[in-house]
C-alpha positions in Angstrom: -192.3 133.5 -29.9 -193.8 136.8 -29.1 -196.9 137.7 -29.0 -198.4 140.0 -31.6 -201.8 142.8 -31.8 -202.7 144.2 -34.9 -204.8 147.3 -35.3 -205.4 150.3 -37.8 -207.6 148.6 -40.4 -211.0 149.8 -41.9 -212.7 151.2 -45.2 -210.8 153.4 -47.0 -211.7 154.7 -51.2 -209.0 153.2 -53.8 -206.5 156.0 -53.6 -206.4 156.4 -50.1 -204.1 155.7 -47.0 -203.9 153.8 -44.5 -201.4 153.3 -40.8 -201.6 149.6 -40.1 -200.1 149.2 -36.6 -198.2 145.7 -34.6 -197.6 145.5 -31.0 -194.9 143.1 -29.9 -195.0 141.8 -26.3 -191.6 140.8 -24.8 -188.3 142.2 -24.1 -186.4 141.1 -27.3 -188.3 143.2 -30.0 -185.2 144.9 -31.0 -183.9 141.4 -32.5 -186.4 140.4 -34.0 -187.1 140.4 -37.7 -190.9 141.8 -38.4 -193.1 141.3 -41.2 -196.4 141.9 -42.4 -198.8 139.5 -44.3 -201.7 139.2 -46.4 -204.7 137.2 -47.4 -207.6 138.5 -49.7 -211.4 136.2 -49.5 -210.7 133.0 -51.3 -206.6 133.6 -51.6 -203.5 132.2 -50.1 -201.6 134.7 -47.7 -199.2 136.5 -49.7 -195.8 138.0 -48.9 -196.4 141.9 -48.1 -193.1 143.4 -46.6 -190.0 142.6 -44.4 -188.0 144.9 -41.5 -185.1 142.6 -40.6 -183.5 143.5 -37.2 -179.7 143.5 -39.0 -179.6 146.6 -40.5 -182.9 147.6 -40.8 -182.8 146.0 -44.2 -186.8 146.0 -45.6 -188.2 143.8 -49.1 -191.6 144.2 -50.4 -193.7 142.3 -52.7 -193.9 143.3 -56.1 -197.7 144.4 -55.4 -196.8 146.7 -53.0 -193.1 148.2 -53.9 -193.5 152.2 -54.0 -197.1 152.2 -52.4 -196.2 150.5 -49.0 -193.4 151.1 -46.3 -192.8 149.2 -43.4 -191.0 150.7 -40.6 -190.3 149.9 -36.3 -190.1 151.4 -33.4 -188.1 149.6 -30.6 -189.1 152.2 -27.9 -192.4 150.8 -28.8 -192.1 147.1 -29.6 -194.1 148.3 -32.8 -193.8 147.7 -36.5 -195.8 149.6 -38.9 -197.2 149.2 -42.2 -197.6 152.3 -44.2 -200.5 151.7 -47.4 -201.0 155.0 -50.0 -202.2 154.3 -53.1 -204.6 151.9 -51.9 -206.6 149.6 -54.5 -209.6 147.2 -54.3 -207.0 144.2 -55.0 -205.3 145.5 -51.0 -208.3 144.5 -50.0 -207.4 141.7 -47.3 -207.0 140.7 -43.8 -203.7 141.8 -42.7 -201.5 139.8 -40.3 -197.8 141.0 -39.3 -195.2 138.2 -37.7 -192.3 137.8 -36.3 -188.8 135.4 -36.9 -185.5 135.1 -35.7 -184.8 134.6 -39.4 -183.1 138.0 -39.9 -184.0 137.9 -43.8 -187.2 135.7 -44.0 -189.6 135.9 -45.8 -191.2 132.9 -46.7 -194.8 132.2 -44.4 -192.6 129.4 -43.3 -189.6 131.4 -41.8 -192.1 132.9 -39.5 -193.1 131.8 -35.5 -195.2 134.1 -34.2 -198.5 135.6 -36.1 -201.3 138.3 -34.6 -204.7 137.4 -35.0 -205.3 140.2 -38.1 -206.8 143.0 -39.2 -209.1 143.9 -41.5 -208.4 146.3 -44.7 -211.2 147.2 -47.3 -210.7 149.3 -50.1 -214.0 150.1 -52.1 -216.0 152.7 -53.8 
């Protein structure tokens, strides 16, 4: 397992952009598939995006595809989530997670979780 710390959340207006970061501890970051999940008030946690350690394959939830981009910098042990054209329904606590399952997508695939960072999209 790896320790994860998210940052970069905040308050933005609809249509704005925000970049989240997730710093990972350990020396085997490049062999972990990294994911982003979010949990809106009163709702269950849902999958947002994934970046596989095999070939850098990415996957996105339909609700964010075309607006969000996941990327990683192995030299910095950091994964990013660039969020553009933000909508009020994107408001949630965003969590990064790590798994050895190369194409993990389900919440149960991920063993390591960060504490989350709040993203609020409002006028």
